[in-house]
N, C-alpha and C positions, 0 to 999 in steps of 0.2 A: 262310785256317787247310790247316795240314797235314794229312794223312788217316794214319789210325792204321798200323806198319807191320805187317810179316809177316816171323817167318822160321821158313824149315824145319829142320827139324833132324833126320835119319833116319840110324838107320848105317848105310846105303850113299849114297857119295855119286851112285849115278849116279840114285839113288829121290830124294835132295835137289836136283836139280841138273835132274832131269827133271821135279819137280810144280813145277821154279821156273820153266820152261820154258813151262808149261802154264800158271803164273798171269801171268804176265805178256802172251803169246798174247791172253788172254782180255780184261786190266784194261787192259795197254801201262804208261806210266811214272805211273800215278797214281797207286801205294800204292809208297813205299819197299820193297826187295824185297832178301831177303838166304837165303842159306844153307846148310848142310855139314850133312858125315857123314864118315863115316870114319873109322878109328885113326889117321891119321899116316902110319904104313906101308902103306898101301894094303889095309886088310883093312875086314873089318865091327867100326863102333865108331862112339859118340862120345865128342867132346874139349871138357872146358870151359872151356878156354882160346878155341879156336876157335868156340865157342857164346856167348862172349863181346863177340868177333870180327863176327860176323854180327850180334849185339846192337846194335851199336855203326856199322855199315855201316845198316840198317834204319831206324837210332833215329827217331825220333817226338816232339813235346813231347803230337802227340798220344795215346801210348805203341804199345808192343811187343805182337802175341800171337805167341806160338811154339806151330807145329805139332810138335808132335812124333811117331814112329811106336811105339815102343816104352818096356818100361820104362826104361831104360837110359837112354834119352834126355830122357827125360820126367825121370829122376836127376839129370842131369849139366845139365839145364834150371836146375830149381830153385835149386842149386849157383852157377851160374853169375848168376843172379840175385841170389845171396845176395853174392856177392864184386863184384856194380856197388853195388851198399848203395843207403842212400839218397840222395837224394831219389827217383833215376831208377825205383828198383826196384819205385816203388811206383806206374809205368804199365808195368809190366812183368806178364803173367798167361800163364804154363802152360798152354796148350788140349790137351787131349787127346782126341782126336779124329778122324774117320778122316784122315791125314795129303796126300790128293793133294783131295779132295772137301773136305773141310774147307777149306786152306788155298786153293781155287781158290773157292768160298762170302765164308770171310773174306775176300776182297780185294776181290772184289765189293761187299762189304759196305761195305767201307773206300772204295775206290774214290768212294761215295755220299758217303762225313762223317759215318759213323755213329762213335758211339764206341764203345773200347774195350770195355768192358760188352757193348754191341748188338754188334760181329765178336764176337768168342768165343760168344754169345747162339747165334749166326746158326751157328757151324761146329758147337757144340756138340749140334745140335735134329737133325746125322748122326749122333750116337750111340745105338747099339743101346742098346736100354732095357731 
């Protein structure tokens, strides 16, 4: 059985890459992992095509949880999921939780074989009330 994949989407490529590095150091290669960030011109932003590529790289039949940093990352991630379409879109959840802590905790949960819903719930537990 494959574990849930994790995608990290940040407006900053450095934040996304650094978060992915932390996840790798915590869970190793137990979890499919990809990240993307920046606008493609070296500035801050997110890009639907880059998010779709990250989903492909982290794809797992168990599903993919996308951790986002700000509203634009969430909106573009939702657009990417829509563009991917069914049946894969049913196995992708955009998770608006603290990006660093959420990604680490979600990946830790995923590395133990948790379901997509359990992985997302773990990340959401870190969100302020």
